[in-house]
C-alpha positions as CSV (number, residue, x, y, z in Angstrom):
1,X,-55.6,13.7,31.7
2,X,-53.7,10.4,31.8
3,X,-53.3,8.6,35.0
4,X,-50.9,6.0,36.3
5,X,-51.8,2.3,36.5
6,X,-51.4,0.0,39.4
7,X,-48.3,-1.8,38.2
8,X,-47.2,-4.6,40.5
9,X,-43.8,-4.8,38.8
10,X,-41.0,-5.6,41.2
11,X,-37.9,-5.3,39.2
12,X,-36.0,-4.6,42.3
13,X,-37.0,-7.9,43.9
14,X,-34.1,-9.8,45.3
15,X,-32.4,-12.0,42.7
16,X,-31.0,-15.5,43.4
17,X,-27.4,-15.6,44.4
18,X,-25.1,-14.9,41.5
19,X,-22.9,-17.8,42.1
20,X,-25.8,-20.2,41.8
21,X,-26.9,-18.6,38.5
22,X,-23.4,-18.8,37.0
23,X,-23.2,-22.5,37.9
24,X,-26.6,-23.2,36.2
25,X,-25.7,-21.3,33.1
26,X,-22.3,-23.0,32.9
27,X,-24.1,-26.3,32.9
28,X,-26.3,-25.0,30.1
29,X,-23.3,-24.1,28.0
30,X,-22.1,-27.7,28.3
31,X,-25.5,-29.2,27.8
32,X,-26.6,-27.4,24.7
33,X,-23.4,-26.7,23.1
34,X,-24.3,-23.0,22.7
35,X,-27.3,-23.7,20.5
36,X,-27.2,-22.6,16.8
37,X,-30.8,-21.5,16.3
38,X,-30.9,-23.8,13.2
39,X,-34.7,-23.5,12.8
40,X,-34.8,-19.8,12.0
41,X,-38.5,-19.6,11.1
42,X,-39.7,-16.1,10.2
43,X,-43.1,-14.5,10.7
44,X,-43.7,-15.1,7.0
45,X,-43.7,-18.9,7.6
46,X,-46.4,-20.5,9.5
47,X,-48.7,-20.8,11.1
48,X,-46.5,-20.6,14.3
49,X,-47.0,-19.8,17.9
50,X,-44.5,-17.6,19.7
51,X,-44.3,-17.7,23.5
52,X,-43.2,-14.6,25.3
53,X,-42.1,-15.1,28.9
54,X,-42.1,-12.0,31.2
55,X,-42.5,-11.4,34.9
56,X,-44.7,-9.0,36.9
57,X,-46.0,-6.4,34.5
58,X,-44.3,-5.3,31.3
59,X,-47.4,-3.6,30.0
60,X,-48.0,-6.2,27.3
61,X,-51.7,-6.3,27.2
62,X,-53.9,-8.8,25.3
63,X,-54.9,-6.0,23.0
64,X,-51.2,-5.2,22.2
65,X,-50.4,-8.9,21.4
66,X,-53.6,-9.3,19.3
67,X,-52.5,-6.3,17.3
68,X,-49.3,-8.1,16.4
69,X,-51.3,-11.1,15.2
70,X,-53.4,-8.8,13.1
71,X,-50.3,-7.5,11.4
72,X,-48.8,-11.0,11.1
73,X,-51.7,-13.4,10.6
74,X,-49.5,-16.5,10.6
75,X,-48.3,-15.7,14.2
76,X,-50.1,-16.4,17.4
77,X,-48.5,-14.8,20.5
78,X,-48.8,-16.6,23.8
79,X,-47.9,-14.6,26.9
80,X,-46.5,-16.5,30.0
81,X,-46.1,-14.3,33.0
82,X,-44.1,-15.2,36.1
83,X,-45.1,-13.6,39.4
84,X,-41.6,-12.3,40.3
85,X,-38.1,-11.9,38.9
86,X,-36.9,-14.7,41.1
87,X,-39.4,-17.1,39.6
88,X,-38.5,-16.1,36.1
89,X,-34.8,-16.3,36.6
90,X,-35.0,-19.7,38.3
91,X,-37.1,-21.1,35.4
92,X,-34.7,-19.7,32.9
93,X,-31.5,-20.9,34.4
94,X,-33.0,-24.4,35.1
95,X,-34.1,-24.8,31.5
96,X,-30.8,-23.5,30.1
97,X,-29.1,-26.1,32.2
98,X,-31.3,-28.7,30.6
99,X,-30.3,-27.6,27.1
100,X,-32.9,-24.9,26.6
101,X,-35.9,-27.2,26.2
102,X,-39.1,-25.6,27.4
103,X,-37.8,-22.0,27.2
104,X,-40.1,-19.5,25.6
105,X,-39.3,-18.1,22.2
106,X,-38.7,-14.7,23.9
107,X,-37.4,-14.6,27.5
108,X,-37.5,-11.4,29.4
109,X,-34.6,-10.8,31.7
110,X,-33.8,-8.2,34.3
111,X,-30.7,-6.0,34.0
112,X,-29.2,-7.7,37.1
113,X,-28.9,-11.0,35.2
114,X,-26.8,-9.6,32.3
115,X,-23.3,-9.9,33.8
116,X,-23.9,-13.7,34.1
117,X,-25.7,-14.3,30.8
118,X,-23.2,-12.2,28.8
119,X,-20.6,-14.8,29.7
120,X,-22.4,-17.3,27.5
121,X,-23.5,-15.4,24.4
122,X,-23.8,-18.5,22.3
123,X,-27.0,-19.4,24.3
124,X,-28.7,-16.4,22.7
125,X,-29.6,-15.2,19.2
126,X,-27.6,-12.1,18.1
127,X,-30.2,-9.3,18.0
128,X,-27.9,-6.7,16.4
129,X,-29.8,-4.9,13.6
130,X,-28.4,-1.8,11.8
131,X,-32.0,-0.7,11.2
132,X,-32.6,-0.3,14.9
133,X,-29.4,1.8,15.6
134,X,-30.4,4.8,17.6
135,X,-33.6,3.4,18.9
136,X,-32.4,3.2,22.5
137,X,-30.3,5.4,24.8
138,X,-26.7,4.4,24.3
139,X,-26.0,3.0,27.7
140,X,-29.0,0.7,27.5
141,X,-27.6,-0.9,24.4
142,X,-24.2,-1.2,25.9
143,X,-25.6,-3.1,28.9
144,X,-26.7,-5.9,26.6
145,X,-23.7,-5.9,24.2
146,X,-20.9,-8.4,24.8
147,X,-17.3,-7.6,24.5
148,X,-17.4,-9.2,21.0
149,X,-20.2,-6.9,19.9
150,X,-23.1,-9.4,20.1
151,X,-26.4,-7.9,21.3
152,X,-28.2,-10.4,23.5
153,X,-31.2,-8.3,24.5
154,X,-33.5,-5.6,23.2
155,X,-34.2,-2.9,25.9
156,X,-37.7,-2.5,27.3
157,X,-37.7,0.0,30.2
158,X,-35.2,1.9,32.4
159,X,-35.5,3.1,36.0
160,X,-34.6,6.8,36.2
161,X,-34.8,7.8,39.9
162,X,-36.6,10.6,41.6
163,X,-37.8,11.0,45.2
164,X,-41.3,10.0,46.1
165,X,-42.6,11.6,49.3
166,X,-45.6,11.9,51.6
167,X,-46.6,15.6,51.4
168,X,-49.1,15.2,54.3
169,X,-46.3,13.9,56.6
170,X,-44.0,16.7,55.4
171,X,-46.7,19.3,56.3
172,X,-47.2,17.8,59.8
173,X,-43.5,18.1,60.3
174,X,-43.3,21.7,59.2
175,X,-41.5,21.0,55.9
176,X,-42.5,22.3,52.5
177,X,-44.9,20.2,50.5
178,X,-44.8,21.7,47.0
179,X,-42.8,19.4,44.8
180,X,-40.6,22.2,43.5
181,X,-39.9,23.4,47.0
182,X,-39.2,19.8,48.1
183,X,-36.7,19.5,45.3
184,X,-34.9,22.6,46.7
185,X,-35.1,21.3,50.2
186,X,-33.2,18.2,49.1
187,X,-30.5,20.3,47.3
188,X,-32.0,21.1,43.9
189,X,-29.8,20.4,40.9
190,X,-26.8,20.0,43.2
191,X,-28.5,17.6,45.6
192,X,-26.1,15.4,47.6
193,X,-26.8,12.4,49.9
194,X,-25.7,14.7,52.8
195,X,-28.6,17.0,51.8
196,X,-31.0,14.1,51.7
197,X,-30.0,12.7,55.1
198,X,-29.9,16.2,56.7
199,X,-33.5,16.9,55.6
200,X,-34.4,13.6,57.1
201,X,-32.8,14.5,60.5
202,X,-34.9,17.7,60.5
203,X,-38.0,15.6,59.7
204,X,-37.7,12.9,62.3
205,X,-37.3,15.6,65.0
206,X,-40.9,16.6,64.3
207,X,-42.5,13.3,63.2
208,X,-43.2,9.8,64.5
209,X,-42.5,8.5,61.0
210,X,-39.1,7.5,59.7
211,X,-37.5,9.4,56.8
212,X,-37.0,6.5,54.4
213,X,-38.2,2.9,54.2
214,X,-35.2,0.7,53.8
215,X,-31.4,1.0,54.3
216,X,-30.9,-1.7,51.7
217,X,-33.1,0.1,49.2
218,X,-31.2,3.3,49.8
219,X,-27.9,1.5,49.4
220,X,-29.2,0.3,46.0
221,X,-29.6,3.8,44.8
222,X,-26.3,5.0,46.2
223,X,-24.2,2.1,44.9
224,X,-25.6,2.4,41.4
225,X,-23.9,5.8,41.2
226,X,-20.4,4.3,41.5
227,X,-18.9,3.6,38.1
228,X,-17.4,0.3,39.2
229,X,-18.4,-0.6,42.8
230,X,-17.1,-4.1,43.3
231,X,-14.9,-5.0,40.3
232,X,-12.1,-3.8,38.2
233,X,-13.5,-3.0,34.7
234,X,-10.1,-3.8,33.1
235,X,-9.7,-7.2,34.5
236,X,-13.2,-8.2,35.8
237,X,-11.6,-9.2,39.0
238,X,-13.4,-8.5,42.3
239,X,-12.0,-5.7,44.4
240,X,-11.0,-6.4,48.0
241,X,-14.1,-5.3,49.9
242,X,-12.0,-4.6,53.0
243,X,-10.0,-2.0,51.0
244,X,-13.0,-0.6,49.1
245,X,-13.1,3.0,50.4
246,X,-16.0,4.1,48.2
247,X,-18.3,1.3,49.2
248,X,-17.3,1.6,52.9
249,X,-18.1,5.4,52.8
250,X,-21.6,4.6,51.5
251,X,-22.1,1.9,54.1
252,X,-21.0,4.3,56.9
253,X,-23.3,7.0,55.7
254,X,-26.3,4.7,55.7
255,X,-25.6,3.1,59.1
256,X,-25.1,6.7,60.5
257,X,-28.6,7.5,59.2
258,X,-29.9,4.3,60.9
259,X,-28.4,5.4,64.2
260,X,-30.2,8.7,63.8
261,X,-33.5,6.9,63.3
262,X,-34.0,7.9,59.7
263,X,-34.7,4.3,58.6
264,X,-38.0,2.5,59.1
265,X,-36.0,-0.7,59.3
266,X,-38.1,-2.5,56.7
267,X,-37.1,-5.1,54.1
268,X,-38.4,-4.1,50.7
269,X,-41.1,-6.3,49.3
270,X,-41.7,-8.0,52.7
271,X,-45.0,-8.0,54.5
272,X,-43.9,-5.4,57.0
273,X,-42.8,-3.1,54.2
274,X,-46.2,-3.5,52.4
275,X,-48.0,-2.7,55.7
276,X,-45.7,0.3,56.3
277,X,-47.5,2.2,53.4
278,X,-50.7,2.0,55.4
279,X,-49.1,2.7,58.8
280,X,-47.4,6.0,57.9
281,X,-44.1,4.2,58.5
282,X,-41.9,6.5,56.3
283,X,-42.1,9.7,54.5
284,X,-39.8,9.3,51.4
285,X,-38.5,6.6,49.1
286,X,-35.9,6.4,46.3
287,X,-38.3,6.2,43.4
288,X,-37.4,4.7,40.0
289,X,-40.3,5.2,37.5
290,X,-41.5,1.6,37.9
291,X,-41.8,2.1,41.7
292,X,-44.8,4.4,41.3
293,X,-46.9,1.3,40.6
294,X,-46.1,-0.6,43.8
295,X,-46.4,2.6,45.9
296,X,-49.9,3.2,44.5
297,X,-50.9,-0.4,44.9
298,X,-49.7,-0.6,48.5
299,X,-51.1,2.8,49.5
300,X,-54.8,2.2,48.7
301,X,-56.8,4.7,50.7
302,X,-53.8,6.8,51.6
303,X,-53.5,10.3,50.2
304,X,-50.5,12.6,50.1
305,X,-47.9,10.9,47.8
306,X,-46.1,13.2,45.4
307,X,-42.9,13.0,43.2
308,X,-40.1,15.5,43.4
309,X,-37.8,16.1,40.4
310,X,-34.6,15.6,42.3
311,X,-32.2,12.8,43.1
312,X,-29.2,13.0,45.5
313,X,-25.8,12.6,43.8
314,X,-27.1,13.4,40.3
315,X,-28.7,10.9,38.0
316,X,-29.4,7.3,39.0
317,X,-30.9,4.3,37.3
318,X,-32.4,1.4,39.2
319,X,-33.7,-1.6,37.3
320,X,-34.8,-2.1,33.7
321,X,-35.3,-5.2,31.6
322,X,-34.6,-6.7,28.2
323,X,-36.1,-9.2,25.8
324,X,-33.8,-12.1,24.7
325,X,-34.2,-14.8,22.1
326,X,-32.8,-18.1,23.3
327,X,-30.7,-19.7,20.5
328,X,-32.4,-23.1,21.2
329,X,-35.7,-21.8,19.9
330,X,-37.4,-23.3,16.9
331,X,-38.4,-19.9,15.4
332,X,-35.6,-17.5,16.3
333,X,-36.0,-15.2,13.3
334,X,-39.7,-14.8,13.9
335,X,-39.0,-14.3,17.7
336,X,-36.5,-11.6,16.8
337,X,-39.1,-9.8,14.7
338,X,-41.6,-9.9,17.6
339,X,-39.0,-8.7,20.1
340,X,-38.1,-5.8,17.9
341,X,-41.8,-4.9,17.6
342,X,-42.5,-5.1,21.3
343,X,-39.6,-2.8,22.0
344,X,-40.5,-0.3,19.3
345,X,-41.3,3.2,20.5
346,X,-45.0,2.8,19.8
347,X,-45.4,-0.3,21.9
348,X,-43.2,1.0,24.7
349,X,-45.2,4.2,24.9
350,X,-48.3,2.1,25.4
351,X,-46.6,0.0,28.0
352,X,-45.7,3.2,29.9
353,X,-49.3,4.4,29.8
354,X,-50.5,1.0,31.0
355,X,-47.9,0.1,33.6
356,X,-45.6,3.0,34.3
357,X,-42.6,1.4,32.9
358,X,-40.5,4.2,31.6
359,X,-39.3,3.5,28.0
360,X,-35.6,3.2,27.1
361,X,-36.4,4.3,23.5
362,X,-35.5,7.9,22.6
363,X,-38.5,8.5,20.4
364,X,-40.8,7.2,23.0
365,X,-39.3,9.4,25.7
366,X,-39.8,12.4,23.5
367,X,-43.4,11.6,22.5
368,X,-46.3,13.7,23.5
369,X,-47.9,10.7,25.2
370,X,-44.9,10.3,27.6
371,X,-44.2,14.0,28.0
372,X,-47.8,14.8,28.9
373,X,-48.3,11.8,31.2
374,X,-49.5,12.8,34.7
375,X,-50.3,10.6,37.7
376,X,-53.5,11.3,39.5
377,X,-52.5,9.3,42.6
378,X,-49.3,11.3,43.0
379,X,-51.2,14.6,43.2
380,X,-51.3,14.8,39.4
381,X,-47.5,14.9,39.2
382,X,-46.2,15.3,35.7
383,X,-44.3,12.1,35.9
384,X,-43.6,11.9,32.2
385,X,-41.6,15.1,32.4
386,X,-40.1,14.3,35.7
387,X,-38.7,10.9,34.8
388,X,-37.6,12.2,31.4
389,X,-35.5,14.8,33.2
390,X,-34.2,12.2,35.6
391,X,-33.3,10.0,32.6
392,X,-31.3,12.8,31.0
393,X,-29.3,13.0,34.2
394,X,-28.1,9.4,33.9
395,X,-24.5,9.5,32.6
396,X,-24.2,5.9,31.8
397,X,-24.4,2.4,33.2
398,X,-22.1,1.3,36.0
399,X,-19.8,-1.7,35.4
400,X,-21.2,-4.9,36.8
401,X,-19.3,-8.1,36.3
402,X,-19.9,-11.7,37.3
403,X,-19.0,-11.0,40.9
404,X,-21.1,-7.9,41.4
405,X,-24.3,-9.3,42.8
406,X,-22.8,-11.8,45.2
407,X,-20.7,-9.1,46.8
408,X,-23.5,-6.6,46.8
409,X,-25.7,-9.1,48.6
410,X,-23.1,-9.5,51.3
411,X,-23.1,-5.7,51.9
412,X,-26.9,-5.7,51.8
413,X,-27.0,-8.5,54.4
414,X,-24.6,-6.4,56.5
415,X,-27.0,-3.5,56.4
416,X,-29.9,-5.7,57.3
417,X,-28.1,-7.0,60.3
418,X,-27.7,-3.5,61.6
419,X,-31.0,-2.0,60.5
420,X,-33.6,-4.9,60.5
421,X,-32.5,-7.7,62.8
422,X,-30.2,-5.5,64.9
423,X,-28.1,-8.6,65.5
424,X,-24.8,-6.8,65.1
425,X,-23.3,-3.4,65.3
426,X,-22.0,-1.6,62.2
427,X,-18.4,-2.6,62.6
428,X,-19.0,-6.3,63.3
429,X,-21.5,-6.6,60.5
430,X,-19.1,-4.9,58.0
431,X,-16.3,-7.2,59.1
432,X,-18.5,-10.2,58.4
433,X,-19.4,-8.9,55.0
434,X,-15.7,-8.5,54.2
435,X,-14.9,-12.0,55.3
436,X,-17.8,-13.6,53.3
437,X,-17.0,-11.5,50.2
438,X,-13.4,-12.8,50.3
439,X,-14.7,-16.4,50.6
440,X,-16.6,-16.0,47.4
441,X,-13.4,-16.3,45.4
């Protein structure tokens, strides 16, 4: 039986403000003139050293990288790992603004950065390769493909979402605990957010624990189901948040659940949130595949976690990363070869076994290793099958333009003022978000 590892990956960690990132990258475009990747050294040249910069845990073990050197004796791979996405993004944008000097040959990026980076495709090597057509799920490729057809990143993982829950707290509250029964409790194949919150209201009547951990985290799962939450896909222009009925409806549903004491009022990744796993602070979480690692890490000594094959509103994806090859690198062709190898189904299957990062490669998803993968910590849940099913429910990637994250942050801040600091009521906080979003320009 395969078991999950203790991934510390935090692909959902808060990113820097989008406006700051755009400014830094704009400086880069001026500073390095787009970069032409003139030294296109291949892995047949050498000897060369290729640096791979990632963050948290991509599942790239020393053994995996040594295997590449064994296959390519002229190449030594050096792995540089930042602690968080914030650290990696800050490093990347700063060095882009300095002309690209000091960037790794391969730079990992989180999906949330793509709307900004895609505006400056000349800063990156085109990774399009007909031989790799069909490797990834279509919408993953589309995320990293510019309007002109340039591919700036090879997909690593995706974040299909299920519901993780504390079976022991469910039992104490008189709710079913079997994962199939829990899926039905939450609405089964036709699960809605109304079903999810209704089950939570029944739970909190019988428990001292909250239903879910974070209103902002819950908002993340809900907003990702809108095809175009904050911008017009045709023009790229930001929508008027004050007239955005779809986003306001999600906001109202979440603050209503806060009023009903369903939220634990915690900020994800904060110290109180980490402590909440030990303090029985909440019974459920929206759970992309990569979240199983942090849950296990933070819940040491706690038993009862399980995973239900269900997600309100249908399919949902949260997070996922890519490998890019900066055009300013000295060995762009060799770096492209390594990036292709690291994102091949064989390597991504191993990364899933090591770190729980669910592969975006179709062959890897269908492999026996992934399909048979169980997680001992989550009551031996067949997480390979569960997240495969959840991945198949994802209909595509929502539109996220250059304004997306700055506006999303304002709505997230509004929820936090209601749920965490309790400094404003729901109406006042929404009005402030509308005003600040309008000021973004």
